C-alpha positions in Angstrom: -133.1 -53.4 0.5 -136.1 -54.8 -1.4 -135.6 -55.8 -4.8 -137.9 -53.6 -6.8 -135.8 -50.8 -5.1 -133.1 -51.5 -7.1 -135.0 -50.3 -10.2 -136.1 -47.1 -8.9 -135.0 -44.1 -10.9 -134.4 -40.4 -10.3 -134.1 -37.1 -12.2 -134.0 -36.9 -16.1 -133.2 -40.7 -16.4 -136.6 -41.6 -14.9 -138.2 -38.7 -17.0 -137.1 -40.3 -20.1 -138.0 -43.8 -19.4 -141.5 -42.5 -18.2 -142.0 -40.7 -21.8 -140.4 -43.9 -23.6 -142.9 -46.1 -21.7 -146.1 -43.6 -22.2 -145.4 -43.5 -26.0 -145.1 -47.2 -26.2 -148.4 -47.8 -24.3 -150.3 -44.9 -26.3 -148.9 -46.6 -29.8 -150.3 -50.0 -29.1 -153.9 -48.4 -27.9 -154.1 -46.0 -30.3 -153.8 -48.8 -32.8 -156.8 -50.9 -31.5 -159.2 -47.7 -32.7 -157.5 -46.0 -35.3 -158.1 -48.6 -37.6 -162.2 -48.7 -37.2 -162.7 -45.3 -39.4 -160.5 -46.7 -42.2 -162.2 -50.0 -42.8 -164.5 -48.9 -45.6 -161.5 -47.6 -47.6 -159.6 -50.5 -46.9 -162.4 -52.8 -48.1 -162.4 -50.8 -51.5 -158.8 -51.3 -51.9 -158.8 -54.9 -51.0 -161.8 -55.8 -53.1 -163.1 -57.7 -49.6 -166.2 -58.1 -47.9 -167.3 -56.6 -44.6 -167.0 -59.8 -42.9 -163.4 -60.2 -44.5 -162.1 -56.7 -43.3 -163.7 -57.3 -39.8 -160.8 -59.7 -39.6 -158.3 -56.7 -39.6 -159.5 -55.8 -35.9 -160.1 -59.5 -34.8 -156.6 -60.7 -35.8 -155.0 -57.7 -33.8 -157.4 -58.2 -30.8 -156.5 -62.2 -30.7 -152.7 -61.6 -31.1 -153.0 -59.0 -28.1 -155.0 -60.9 -25.7 -152.8 -64.1 -26.3 -149.1 -62.4 -25.7 -150.6 -60.0 -22.8 -150.6 -63.2 -19.8 -147.0 -64.2 -21.0 -145.2 -60.9 -20.8 -143.9 -61.5 -17.0 -142.4 -64.8 -17.9 -140.9 -63.6 -21.4 -139.7 -60.8 -19.7 -137.8 -62.8 -17.1 -137.0 -65.4 -19.9 -135.3 -62.9 -22.3 -134.8 -59.8 -20.0 -137.1 -57.2 -19.6 -135.2 -54.5 -21.9 -134.6 -57.1 -24.6 -138.0 -58.2 -24.7 -139.8 -54.9 -24.4 -137.1 -53.6 -27.5 -137.9 -56.6 -29.3 -141.4 -56.2 -29.1 -141.3 -52.4 -30.3 -139.1 -53.8 -33.4 -142.1 -56.3 -33.9 -144.8 -53.9 -33.7 -143.0 -51.2 -36.1 -141.8 -53.7 -38.3 -145.4 -55.1 -38.9 -147.0 -51.7 -39.1 -144.8 -50.9 -42.2 -145.7 -54.5 -43.5 -149.7 -53.8 -42.8 -149.1 -50.6 -44.7 -147.7 -52.2 -47.9 -149.8 -55.3 -47.6 -151.5 -55.8 -51.1 -154.0 -58.4 -50.3 -156.5 -59.1 -47.6 -154.9 -62.0 -45.8 -151.6 -60.3 -46.1 -152.8 -57.6 -43.9 -154.7 -59.9 -41.4 -151.6 -61.6 -40.9 -149.5 -58.4 -39.9 -152.2 -57.4 -38.0 -152.0 -60.7 -36.1 -148.0 -60.2 -35.7 -148.7 -56.6 -34.8 -150.8 -57.7 -32.0 -148.5 -59.9 -30.9 -145.7 -57.3 -30.7 -148.3 -54.6 -29.3 -149.6 -56.8 -26.5 -146.3 -56.5 -24.6 -146.1 -52.8 -24.7 -149.0 -51.9 -22.5 -148.4 -54.3 -19.7 -144.7 -53.9 -19.8 -144.8 -50.2 -19.7 -147.2 -50.1 -16.8 -144.2 -52.4 -15.0 -141.5 -50.1 -16.0 -143.2 -46.8 -14.9 -144.4 -48.3 -11.8 -140.9 -49.7 -11.0 -139.2 -46.7 -11.9 -140.9 -45.0 -9.2 -140.9 -45.5 -5.1 -143.8 -46.9 -3.2 -145.1 -43.4 -2.1 -145.0 -42.2 -5.6 -146.6 -45.0 -7.1 -150.0 -43.1 -7.3 -148.4 -40.8 -9.5 -146.9 -43.2 -11.8 -150.1 -44.6 -12.3 -151.8 -41.3 -13.2 -149.1 -40.8 -15.5 -149.4 -44.3 -17.2 -153.2 -44.2 -17.3 -152.6 -41.0 -19.8 -152.1 -43.3 -22.4 -154.4 -46.0 -21.7 -157.3 -43.6 -21.3 -156.7 -41.2 -24.0 -155.4 -43.9 -26.4 -158.8 -45.5 -27.6 -160.3 -41.8 -27.9 -157.3 -40.5 -30.0 -157.5 -43.3 -32.5 -161.0 -42.3 -34.6 -160.1 -38.5 -34.9 -156.4 -39.4 -35.9 -157.5 -42.2 -38.2 -160.3 -40.1 -39.7 -157.9 -37.3 -40.1 -155.2 -39.6 -42.0 -157.8 -41.4 -44.0 -159.5 -38.2 -45.3 -156.6 -36.1 -46.2 -153.8 -38.9 -47.1 -154.6 -42.6 -47.6 -155.5 -45.6 -45.2 -151.5 -47.0 -45.1 -150.2 -43.7 -43.4 -152.3 -45.0 -40.2 -149.8 -47.6 -39.9 -146.5 -45.7 -41.0 -147.1 -42.9 -38.5 -145.8 -46.0 -35.9 -142.8 -45.9 -37.9 -140.7 -42.8 -36.6 -142.0 -43.2 -32.9 -141.4 -46.9 -32.9 -137.7 -46.3 -33.9 -137.1 -43.4 -31.3 -138.8 -45.9 -28.7 -136.3 -48.7 -29.3 -133.1 -46.7 -29.3 -134.5 -45.0 -25.7 -135.2 -48.7 -24.6 -131.9 -49.9 -25.3 -130.1 -46.9 -23.7 -131.9 -46.5 -20.6 -134.3 -49.4 -19.4 -133.0 -51.8 -17.0 -133.9 -55.2 -16.5 -134.3 -56.9 -13.0 -132.3 -59.9 -12.0 -135.6 -61.6 -10.2 -134.9 -65.3 -11.5 -132.6 -67.0 -13.9 -133.6 -68.2 -16.9 -135.0 -71.5 -17.5 -133.6 -73.9 -20.0 -135.5 -75.3 -23.0 -136.5 -78.4 -21.5 -138.4 -76.4 -18.4 -140.2 -74.2 -20.8 -144.1 -74.8 -20.2 -144.7 -75.2 -23.9 -148.0 -76.9 -23.1 -149.0 -74.0 -21.0 -148.5 -71.9 -23.8 -150.5 -73.9 -26.3 -153.4 -74.0 -24.1 -153.5 -70.3 -23.1 -153.3 -69.3 -27.1 -156.2 -71.9 -27.8 -158.4 -70.5 -24.9 -157.9 -66.9 -25.5 -157.6 -67.0 -29.1 -160.9 -68.9 -29.3 -162.6 -66.9 -26.7 -161.7 -63.3 -28.7 -163.0 -64.9 -32.0 -166.0 -65.7 -30.2 -166.7 -62.2 -29.0 -165.6 -60.7 -32.1 -167.6 -62.5 -34.5 -170.5 -63.9 -32.2 -173.0 -61.6 -33.3 -172.1 -61.3 -36.9 -172.4 -65.1 -37.1 -175.4 -65.5 -35.1 -173.6 -67.0 -31.9 -174.5 -70.6 -31.2 -176.6 -71.0 -34.2 -173.6 -71.0 -35.7 -171.6 -74.3 -35.5 -168.0 -72.7 -35.7 -169.1 -70.4 -32.6 -170.1 -73.2 -30.8 -167.2 -75.2 -31.4 -164.7 -72.3 -30.3 -166.8 -71.5 -27.1 -166.4 -75.2 -25.9 -162.8 -75.3 -27.2 -162.1 -72.1 -24.9 -163.9 -73.5 -22.0 -162.0 -76.9 -22.2 -158.7 -75.1 -23.0 -159.1 -72.6 -20.0 -160.0 -75.9 -17.5 -156.8 -77.6 -18.6 -154.6 -74.4 -18.6 -155.4 -73.7 -15.0 -154.6 -77.2 -13.8 -151.7 -77.3 -15.8 -150.4 -73.8 -14.2 -150.9 -74.9 -10.7 -149.2 -78.2 -11.1 -146.2 -77.2 -13.3 -143.0 -76.4 -11.5 -142.1 -73.6 -14.0 -145.7 -72.2 -15.1 -145.6 -69.8 -18.0 -148.4 -67.5 -16.0 -148.0 -67.6 -12.1 -151.7 -67.9 -11.2 -150.7 -68.0 -7.7 -150.0 -64.3 -7.4 -153.8 -64.2 -7.2 -153.9 -65.0 -3.6 -153.2 -61.6 -3.1 -156.5 -60.0 -2.2 -155.9 -56.5 -3.7 -154.8 -58.2 -7.0 -158.2 -60.3 -7.2 -160.2 -57.4 -6.5 -158.2 -54.8 -8.8 -158.3 -57.5 -11.6 -162.2 -57.7 -11.2 -162.5 -54.0 -11.6 -159.9 -53.8 -14.3 -162.8 -56.2 -16.3 -165.3 -53.5 -15.2 -163.3 -50.7 -16.3 -162.5 -52.0 -19.9 -166.4 -53.0 -20.3 -167.3 -49.2 -19.6 -164.1 -47.8 -21.3 -164.5 -49.5 -24.5 -168.2 -49.9 -24.7 -168.8 -46.3 -24.1 -166.1 -45.3 -26.8 -167.6 -47.9 -29.3 -171.6 -46.5 -28.4 -170.8 -43.0 -29.4 -169.3 -42.9 -32.8 -171.5 -45.6 -34.1 -174.4 -43.3 -33.1 -173.1 -40.2 -34.6 -172.1 -41.7 -37.7 -175.0 -44.0 -38.0 -177.8 -42.0 -37.0 -176.6 -38.4 -37.1 -174.6 -38.6 -40.6 -171.6 -37.4 -38.9 -168.1 -37.8 -40.3 -165.4 -40.0 -38.9 -163.2 -36.9 -38.0 -166.3 -35.2 -36.6 -167.1 -38.1 -34.5 -163.4 -38.6 -33.2 -163.1 -34.6 -32.2 -166.3 -35.2 -30.1 -164.4 -37.1 -27.8 -161.1 -35.1 -27.3 -162.5 -32.7 -24.6 -163.4 -35.8 -22.3 -159.9 -37.1 -22.9 -158.2 -34.1 -22.0 -160.5 -33.5 -18.8 -159.4 -37.1 -18.2 -155.4 -36.0 -18.7 -156.1 -33.0 -16.3 -157.8 -35.4 -13.5 -154.9 -37.8 -13.8 -152.2 -35.9 -11.7 -155.0 -34.5 -9.1 -156.1 -37.9 -8.4 -152.5 -39.4 -8.2 -151.8 -36.8 -5.4 -155.4 -37.5 -3.8 -153.9 -41.4 -3.4 -150.9 -40.4 -2.3 -152.3 -38.3 0.7 -154.3 -41.4 1.5 -157.6 -41.2 0.1 -159.0 -44.7 -0.3 -159.1 -46.3 -3.2 -162.4 -47.7 -3.0 -163.8 -44.5 -2.3 -162.2 -43.0 -5.6 -163.5 -45.9 -7.4 -167.1 -45.5 -5.9 -166.9 -41.9 -7.0 -165.9 -42.8 -10.6 -168.9 -45.5 -11.2 -171.3 -42.9 -9.8 -170.2 -40.3 -12.3 -170.1 -43.1 -15.1 -173.5 -43.8 -14.1 -174.6 -39.9 -14.6 -172.9 -40.0 -17.9 -174.8 -42.8 -19.0 -178.3 -41.8 -17.6 -177.5 -38.3 -19.2 -176.7 -39.9 -22.8 -180.1 -42.0 -22.5 -182.2 -39.0 -22.0 -180.6 -36.5 -24.9 -180.5 -39.1 -27.8 -182.6 -38.3 -30.7 -183.2 -39.5 -34.1 -182.0 -36.2 -36.0 -181.4 -33.3 -33.8 -179.0 -34.1 -31.0 -176.1 -31.6 -31.6 -172.7 -31.7 -30.2 -173.2 -28.9 -27.6 -175.7 -31.6 -26.2 -172.5 -34.1 -25.6 -170.0 -31.9 -24.3 -171.1 -31.9 -20.4 -171.9 -35.2 -20.5 -168.7 -36.4 -21.8 -166.7 -33.9 -19.7 -168.7 -36.1 -16.7 -167.3 -39.6 -18.4 -163.7 -37.7 -18.6 -163.7 -37.3 -14.9 -165.3 -40.6 -14.2 -162.5 -42.8 -15.9 -159.9 -40.9 -14.3 -161.5 -41.9 -11.0 -161.7 -45.4 -12.0 -158.4 -46.0 -13.5 -156.0 -44.9 -11.4 -157.3 -46.2 -8.1 -158.0 -49.6 -9.5 -154.7 -49.9 -11.0 -152.7 -48.8 -8.0 -155.2 -51.0 -5.7 -154.0 -54.0 -8.0 -150.3 -53.5 -7.9 -150.5 -51.6 -4.1 -149.3 -54.7 -2.2 -147.0 -56.8 -4.8 -143.1 -56.9 -4.7 -140.5 -57.3 -7.4 -141.6 -60.0 -10.0 -145.2 -59.8 -8.9 -145.6 -56.4 -10.1 -145.1 -57.6 -13.6 -147.4 -60.7 -13.1 -150.1 -58.3 -11.8 -149.9 -55.8 -14.6 -150.4 -59.1 -16.9 -153.6 -59.8 -15.2 -154.8 -56.6 -15.1 -154.1 -55.4 -18.5 -155.5 -58.9 -20.0 -158.8 -58.4 -17.7 -159.2 -54.8 -19.1 -158.9 -56.3 -22.8 -161.2 -59.1 -22.4 -163.7 -56.7 -20.3 -163.5 -54.5 -23.7 -164.1 -57.2 -25.8 -167.1 -58.6 -23.8 -168.4 -55.0 -23.6 -168.3 -54.3 -27.5 -169.6 -58.0 -28.3 -172.6 -57.7 -25.4 -173.7 -54.0 -26.4 -173.5 -55.5 -30.0 -176.0 -57.9 -29.7 -178.0 -56.0 -27.0 -178.7 -53.2 -29.4 -179.1 -55.4 -32.5 -181.9 -57.5 -30.4 -183.3 -54.5 -28.9 -183.6 -52.6 -32.3 -185.7 -55.7 -33.8 -187.7 -55.5 -30.3 -188.3 -51.8 -31.0 -189.2 -52.2 -34.5 -191.6 -55.0 -33.8 -193.7 -53.0 -31.3 -193.7 -50.0 -33.6 -194.8 -51.9 -37.0 -197.6 -53.3 -34.5 -198.9 -49.7 -34.5 -198.6 -48.8 -38.1 -202.3 -49.3 -39.4 -203.0 -48.5 -42.8 -206.5 -47.7 -41.7 -204.9 -45.1 -39.6 -205.6 -41.6 -40.6 -202.6 -40.5 -39.8 -200.6 -43.3 -41.3 -202.7 -42.9 -44.4 -202.1 -39.1 -44.7 -198.5 -39.6 -44.2 -198.0 -42.1 -47.0 -200.3 -40.1 -49.0 -198.2 -36.9 -48.7 -194.9 -39.1 -49.2 -196.4 -40.2 -52.4 -197.5 -37.0 -53.8 -194.0 -35.5 -53.0 -192.6 -38.3 -55.0 -194.9 -37.8 -57.8 -194.3 -34.1 -58.0 -190.6 -35.5 -58.9 -191.7 -37.4 -61.7 -192.3 -40.9 -60.5 -195.1 -42.9 -61.6 -198.0 -43.6 -58.8 -196.8 -46.9 -58.4 -193.1 -46.2 -58.1 -194.1 -43.3 -55.7 -196.0 -45.3 -53.5 -193.3 -47.7 -53.1 -190.8 -45.0 -52.3 -193.2 -43.7 -49.8 -193.5 -46.9 -47.8 -189.6 -47.3 -47.8 -189.3 -44.0 -46.3 -191.8 -44.8 -43.5 -189.9 -48.2 -43.0 -186.4 -46.4 -42.9 -188.3 -43.9 -40.2 -189.4 -46.5 -38.1 -186.0 -48.6 -38.3 -184.0 -45.3 -37.4 -186.3 -44.6 -34.7 -186.1 -48.4 -33.4 -182.4 -47.8 -33.6 -182.1 -44.5 -31.6 -184.5 -46.8 -28.6 -181.9 -49.3 -28.4 -179.0 -46.8 -28.2 -180.7 -45.2 -25.3 -181.4 -48.9 -23.8 -177.7 -49.2 -24.1 -176.8 -46.1 -22.1 -179.4 -47.1 -19.4 -178.2 -50.3 -18.5 -174.7 -49.5 -18.8 -175.3 -47.1 -16.5 -177.2 -49.3 -14.1 -174.5 -52.0 -14.2 -171.9 -49.3 -12.6 -174.4 -48.1 -10.2 -175.1 -51.6 -9.1 -171.3 -52.3 -8.7 -171.0 -49.3 -6.2 -172.0 -51.2 -2.8 -169.7 -53.9 -3.6 -167.0 -51.4 -4.0 -167.4 -49.8 -1.0 -167.3 -53.2 1.2 -163.7 -53.8 -0.1 -161.3 -53.3 2.7 -157.7 -52.6 1.8 -154.4 -53.2 3.6 -151.2 -51.4 2.4 -148.0 -53.4 3.2 -144.3 -52.2 3.3 -143.0 -55.8 3.8 -143.7 -59.3 2.6 -146.9 -59.9 0.5 -149.8 -60.9 2.5 -152.3 -62.9 0.4 -155.0 -61.9 3.2 -154.4 -58.2 2.7 -157.8 -57.8 1.6 -161.3 -59.9 1.1 
């Protein structure tokens, strides 16, 4: 009997384990986006600057991405059940501490600890669900897991907006507490630990590997989160940390390939299916988090919607993805090739992005205009997530499943970080470019411009302002109008180029050849 078969569950036990794992994955992902809409309230209560409050997001992301690659090793070292339960407890306790924080840097510290606890939830949930189902049901298993991963980022903003508007920001952390307590009890009662390998002694622990990994991904995450705000490589700290991340990555790879007991088993990437799945997970994260980032920013910043309105806009797409998950899982079980489904998902995502490019306006894009566009996104995300995760883990056995899930989880998170960082930079620079182009056409000798300024000036004078003040306000309104139009054009560009990125990937995905295996791992399973 193969090792992983000993962990296959049946009946009500499998249902309980699956629900527990999904709730834990959902907790972790919702917390990556739920705080976004509460930042202004936090800033007011803490007396923090916008730059300081940004650390609430950055600290969580750094803690998260540091621990994800180590989850397989930590599960082996302490036992999966114990490690998973400990992570839930760390996440739950730090959630309480975040809600109770009275100072800015207290909140940042507790968010970092929360990120460390949360990093294990996502990857270990995927491993637990995958191993609880027999190989022929893996498509269904990934569909179930995918519900949490895809719906989580969408649920965060409306849930955070509702809680912030009706209660107060600490409650976005307090809601984790009852779920965390229940998940801990269910984990201790039902989740089992595999016996893949013996624990290592303290002298065998790869402390240097842990340090290099933390230095590499922590520095990289900081660069991605803060780069645009700090003007990228014009800032000495960004430059130093980017170089630090690159050097730490080089020495980390060397260490892991030469040390007897590595903290991250890089050799598992010899598996072709996992290599391809890891790359596609990065692209998925780029699109998933990038598109989730753009739309609320546009609706709140340009159209003036509330956080709750912006969040609710995304709900139909999330429900569509949830509806598609079991259907796509069944298609995979019936033998539909993963690469065809991924290609279809990328094409739909291109369609969604091009649709967004066509409908954006400075003031009057209504919620109805977004509805079918977001439904297309929901279907596309379903077609992308399940086949990619199934492909990545399809030919892994035993302990390799956890190692593979750690790689795909980390790359999805990094893809999201790269996506948000690059889109933010791209939009800032395109806005400046479009603004410069439009200002060049505003000639004070142009009759249309003169009439517009005179009309605005007369309007302000009718409200009691003197001539000089009224003219100054007229120019301010004209300047705001130009800036707003330039911003809309930058959003349009972002949608267009994001769609083109996915369109370009389709031929490469169709060239992928996979080979499912029932026996030993074959490193050449796919090229």
